[in-house]
LOPAGU-931163 format. One record per residue (C-alpha): residue number from 1; x negated, z, y. Coordinates in steps of 0.05 Angstrom, whole numbers, plus 5000, padded with zeros to 4 digits. Each point is the difference from the previous one (the first is absolute). Layout:
// residues N
@i->NUM, xx->X, zz->Z, yy->Y
...
// end
This chain:
// residues 232
@i->1, xx->0695, zz->4198, yy->5249
@i->2, xx->5020, zz->5038, yy->5064
@i->3, xx->4941, zz->5030, yy->5041
@i->4, xx->4992, zz->5068, yy->5006
@i->5, xx->5042, zz->5023, yy->5073
@i->6, xx->4971, zz->5044, yy->5054
@i->7, xx->5069, zz->5039, yy->5003
@i->8, xx->4994, zz->5057, yy->4950
@i->9, xx->5057, zz->4999, yy->4946
@i->10, xx->5043, zz->5053, yy->5031
@i->11, xx->5005, zz->4966, yy->5069
@i->12, xx->5038, zz->4934, yy->4987
@i->13, xx->5013, zz->4956, yy->5059
@i->14, xx->5037, zz->4935, yy->5010
@i->15, xx->5069, zz->5010, yy->5021
@i->16, xx->5050, zz->4955, yy->4957
@i->17, xx->5064, zz->5030, yy->4965
@i->18, xx->5001, zz->4971, yy->4922
@i->19, xx->5064, zz->4989, yy->4971
@i->20, xx->5028, zz->5027, yy->4941
@i->21, xx->5066, zz->5015, yy->4958
@i->22, xx->5012, zz->5075, yy->4978
@i->23, xx->4980, zz->5017, yy->4927
@i->24, xx->5040, zz->5025, yy->4944
@i->25, xx->4999, zz->5064, yy->4963
@i->26, xx->4969, zz->4975, yy->4932
@i->27, xx->4928, zz->5016, yy->4987
@i->28, xx->4953, zz->4942, yy->5012
@i->29, xx->4942, zz->4973, yy->4981
@i->30, xx->4971, zz->5004, yy->5075
@i->31, xx->4971, zz->5053, yy->5016
@i->32, xx->5040, zz->5061, yy->5028
@i->33, xx->5056, zz->4959, yy->5008
@i->34, xx->5071, zz->4991, yy->4968
@i->35, xx->5041, zz->4930, yy->4990
@i->36, xx->5066, zz->5032, yy->5031
@i->37, xx->5025, zz->5052, yy->5043
@i->38, xx->5066, zz->5032, yy->5008
@i->39, xx->5036, zz->4985, yy->5071
@i->40, xx->5001, zz->5064, yy->5043
@i->41, xx->5036, zz->5034, yy->5046
@i->42, xx->4992, zz->4977, yy->5071
@i->43, xx->4970, zz->5072, yy->5015
@i->44, xx->4956, zz->4996, yy->4951
@i->45, xx->4974, zz->4918, yy->5006
@i->46, xx->4930, zz->4998, yy->5023
@i->47, xx->4984, zz->4998, yy->5083
@i->48, xx->5000, zz->4923, yy->5027
@i->49, xx->4917, zz->5005, yy->4997
@i->50, xx->5005, zz->5015, yy->4926
@i->51, xx->5045, zz->4936, yy->4987
@i->52, xx->4944, zz->4956, yy->5033
@i->53, xx->4952, zz->5035, yy->4948
@i->54, xx->5024, zz->4998, yy->4936
@i->55, xx->4958, zz->4980, yy->4945
@i->56, xx->4971, zz->4930, yy->5017
@i->57, xx->5012, zz->4968, yy->4938
@i->58, xx->4980, zz->4932, yy->5027
@i->59, xx->4927, zz->5029, yy->4997
@i->60, xx->5006, zz->5018, yy->4932
@i->61, xx->5018, zz->4928, yy->4982
@i->62, xx->4954, zz->4973, yy->5047
@i->63, xx->4947, zz->5043, yy->4954
@i->64, xx->5026, zz->4977, yy->4935
@i->65, xx->4985, zz->4928, yy->5029
@i->66, xx->4934, zz->5014, yy->5019
@i->67, xx->5009, zz->4997, yy->5074
@i->68, xx->4959, zz->5065, yy->5011
@i->69, xx->4993, zz->4987, yy->5074
@i->70, xx->5071, zz->4989, yy->5018
@i->71, xx->5019, zz->5057, yy->4961
@i->72, xx->4955, zz->5053, yy->5035
@i->73, xx->5016, zz->4976, yy->5066
@i->74, xx->5077, zz->5007, yy->4985
@i->75, xx->4982, zz->5075, yy->4974
@i->76, xx->4963, zz->5009, yy->5061
@i->77, xx->5059, zz->4975, yy->5047
@i->78, xx->5046, zz->5052, yy->4958
@i->79, xx->4954, zz->5056, yy->5012
@i->80, xx->4998, zz->4987, yy->5071
@i->81, xx->5069, zz->5004, yy->5013
@i->82, xx->5007, zz->5064, yy->4955
@i->83, xx->4948, zz->5034, yy->5031
@i->84, xx->5038, zz->5047, yy->5049
@i->85, xx->5071, zz->5002, yy->4982
@i->86, xx->5004, zz->4990, yy->4926
@i->87, xx->5008, zz->5061, yy->4953
@i->88, xx->4933, zz->5020, yy->4966
@i->89, xx->5022, zz->4979, yy->4933
@i->90, xx->5015, zz->4931, yy->5024
@i->91, xx->4925, zz->5002, yy->5035
@i->92, xx->4972, zz->5029, yy->4934
@i->93, xx->5025, zz->4941, yy->4960
@i->94, xx->4977, zz->4944, yy->5048
@i->95, xx->4934, zz->5030, yy->5003
@i->96, xx->4992, zz->5002, yy->4927
@i->97, xx->5028, zz->4923, yy->5002
@i->98, xx->4948, zz->4974, yy->5051
@i->99, xx->4949, zz->5037, yy->4957
@i->100, xx->5026, zz->4954, yy->4937
@i->101, xx->4995, zz->4941, yy->5048
@i->102, xx->4930, zz->5017, yy->5025
@i->103, xx->4978, zz->5015, yy->4921
@i->104, xx->5022, zz->4929, yy->4981
@i->105, xx->4959, zz->4976, yy->5063
@i->106, xx->4944, zz->5036, yy->4973
@i->107, xx->4990, zz->5043, yy->5058
@i->108, xx->4984, zz->5070, yy->4957
@i->109, xx->4986, zz->5041, yy->5055
@i->110, xx->5058, zz->4984, yy->5048
@i->111, xx->5045, zz->4998, yy->4943
@i->112, xx->4979, zz->5081, yy->4975
@i->113, xx->5006, zz->5015, yy->5070
@i->114, xx->5075, zz->4975, yy->4995
@i->115, xx->5016, zz->5039, yy->4945
@i->116, xx->4970, zz->5067, yy->5026
@i->117, xx->5043, zz->4990, yy->5055
@i->118, xx->5061, zz->4991, yy->4953
@i->119, xx->4985, zz->5062, yy->4969
@i->120, xx->4993, zz->5035, yy->5071
@i->121, xx->5064, zz->4976, yy->5016
@i->122, xx->5043, zz->5020, yy->4936
@i->123, xx->5047, zz->5058, yy->5021
@i->124, xx->4997, zz->5060, yy->4949
@i->125, xx->5069, zz->4971, yy->4988
@i->126, xx->4994, zz->4931, yy->4987
@i->127, xx->5072, zz->4988, yy->4990
@i->128, xx->5049, zz->4973, yy->5062
@i->129, xx->5066, zz->4985, yy->5003
@i->130, xx->4992, zz->4943, yy->5043
@i->131, xx->4944, zz->4967, yy->4961
@i->132, xx->5034, zz->5006, yy->4929
@i->133, xx->4958, zz->4936, yy->4969
@i->134, xx->4932, zz->5032, yy->5013
@i->135, xx->4967, zz->5050, yy->4946
@i->136, xx->4927, zz->5027, yy->5019
@i->137, xx->5000, zz->5065, yy->4972
@i->138, xx->4977, zz->5020, yy->4932
@i->139, xx->4958, zz->4939, yy->4973
@i->140, xx->5022, zz->4951, yy->5034
@i->141, xx->4946, zz->4999, yy->5057
@i->142, xx->4953, zz->5018, yy->4949
@i->143, xx->5018, zz->4940, yy->4963
@i->144, xx->4997, zz->4955, yy->5059
@i->145, xx->4928, zz->5021, yy->5020
@i->146, xx->4979, zz->4989, yy->4930
@i->147, xx->5032, zz->4924, yy->5002
@i->148, xx->4962, zz->4987, yy->5060
@i->149, xx->4934, zz->5031, yy->4976
@i->150, xx->5005, zz->4952, yy->4934
@i->151, xx->5012, zz->4946, yy->5037
@i->152, xx->4932, zz->5025, yy->5042
@i->153, xx->4969, zz->5000, yy->4932
@i->154, xx->4981, zz->5078, yy->5014
@i->155, xx->4989, zz->5044, yy->4934
@i->156, xx->5033, zz->5057, yy->5039
@i->157, xx->5072, zz->4953, yy->4980
@i->158, xx->4992, zz->5023, yy->4924
@i->159, xx->5011, zz->5080, yy->5025
@i->160, xx->5046, zz->4993, yy->5049
@i->161, xx->5048, zz->4955, yy->4959
@i->162, xx->4987, zz->5035, yy->4935
@i->163, xx->5022, zz->5064, yy->5038
@i->164, xx->5060, zz->4977, yy->5039
@i->165, xx->5020, zz->4958, yy->4928
@i->166, xx->5036, zz->5065, yy->4966
@i->167, xx->5030, zz->5019, yy->5064
@i->168, xx->5039, zz->4938, yy->5012
@i->169, xx->5081, zz->5015, yy->4983
@i->170, xx->5021, zz->4962, yy->4943
@i->171, xx->5051, zz->4953, yy->5031
@i->172, xx->4941, zz->4963, yy->5040
@i->173, xx->4984, zz->4954, yy->4949
@i->174, xx->4980, zz->4941, yy->5046
@i->175, xx->4953, zz->5050, yy->5034
@i->176, xx->4974, zz->5022, yy->4925
@i->177, xx->4987, zz->4930, yy->4988
@i->178, xx->4960, zz->4988, yy->5066
@i->179, xx->4957, zz->5056, yy->4981
@i->180, xx->4984, zz->4982, yy->4932
@i->181, xx->4984, zz->4939, yy->5030
@i->182, xx->4954, zz->5033, yy->5059
@i->183, xx->4962, zz->5046, yy->4942
@i->184, xx->4992, zz->4934, yy->4953
@i->185, xx->4964, zz->4965, yy->5063
@i->186, xx->4959, zz->5058, yy->5018
@i->187, xx->4976, zz->5016, yy->4933
@i->188, xx->4977, zz->4926, yy->4989
@i->189, xx->4962, zz->5012, yy->5067
@i->190, xx->4969, zz->5059, yy->4971
@i->191, xx->4985, zz->4959, yy->4941
@i->192, xx->5040, zz->5045, yy->4950
@i->193, xx->5023, zz->4940, yy->4960
@i->194, xx->5041, zz->5042, yy->4950
@i->195, xx->5037, zz->5048, yy->5055
@i->196, xx->5013, zz->4931, yy->5036
@i->197, xx->5033, zz->4968, yy->4939
@i->198, xx->5039, zz->5064, yy->4980
@i->199, xx->5036, zz->5005, yy->5069
@i->200, xx->5006, zz->4923, yy->5009
@i->201, xx->5042, zz->4996, yy->4935
@i->202, xx->5047, zz->5061, yy->5026
@i->203, xx->5006, zz->4964, yy->5060
@i->204, xx->5021, zz->4930, yy->4965
@i->205, xx->5054, zz->5037, yy->4955
@i->206, xx->5026, zz->5031, yy->5065
@i->207, xx->4997, zz->4934, yy->5038
@i->208, xx->5033, zz->4961, yy->4956
@i->209, xx->5057, zz->5057, yy->4987
@i->210, xx->5013, zz->5002, yy->5078
@i->211, xx->4991, zz->4924, yy->5002
@i->212, xx->4945, zz->5015, yy->5057
@i->213, xx->4971, zz->4924, yy->5012
@i->214, xx->4959, zz->5033, yy->5048
@i->215, xx->4957, zz->5055, yy->4956
@i->216, xx->4993, zz->4942, yy->4943
@i->217, xx->4964, zz->4956, yy->5051
@i->218, xx->4957, zz->5059, yy->5018
@i->219, xx->4985, zz->5012, yy->4933
@i->220, xx->4986, zz->4929, yy->4992
@i->221, xx->4946, zz->5000, yy->5054
@i->222, xx->4971, zz->5062, yy->4956
@i->223, xx->4918, zz->4991, yy->4993
@i->224, xx->4980, zz->5034, yy->4939
@i->225, xx->4926, zz->5023, yy->4994
@i->226, xx->4960, zz->4973, yy->4940
@i->227, xx->5002, zz->5036, yy->4943
@i->228, xx->4941, zz->5025, yy->4975
@i->229, xx->4971, zz->4979, yy->4940
@i->230, xx->4990, zz->5057, yy->4938
@i->231, xx->4926, zz->4999, yy->4973
@i->232, xx->4999, zz->4993, yy->4932
// end
């Protein structure tokens, strides 16, 4: 587990440019991104500095593998490069991604600070034609913060995720599956076995439909509170 850093979450350091390929336009289970993007005319392509700070896919792979320290390091580096020249939308996304990494490391205060920074950086119009693979408007930043709160075992995760779930566009099925898994874990942490089971069942059905091994693994790791015995 990473130790707390003396550097605030809003002041990343250690310059190093992470590599990454452009995503595509289909909604993804990853927070605030799509899985592919259309090719833009040269006049609308992102600035060179944005190309160096595209969503760092490798950091999320590392998180899934449990290599939390290495993932956080990559996200810090990405934020460092984006700090001066990247569009506000990308800096907001990177701050939220950093918050997720910090939450995985158990660094609660820094994680929440990073999400506060993401919210402050988010433009009023959270769409950028040069960054068509990023989604942070509407429910997206809220569901991302809810995911981090769930990882931290915070009770506020239930309210945050429950509020964001009905606002999620219907075509974000992978994201909806992930949110249901997050809610199952959040209710389990709060001691509500029935609600945890209900959300886990919904998530399992969707995960089976979309063949998401990742979400099925997360469900398999769910630890339910002990059922209360009914007194005669």
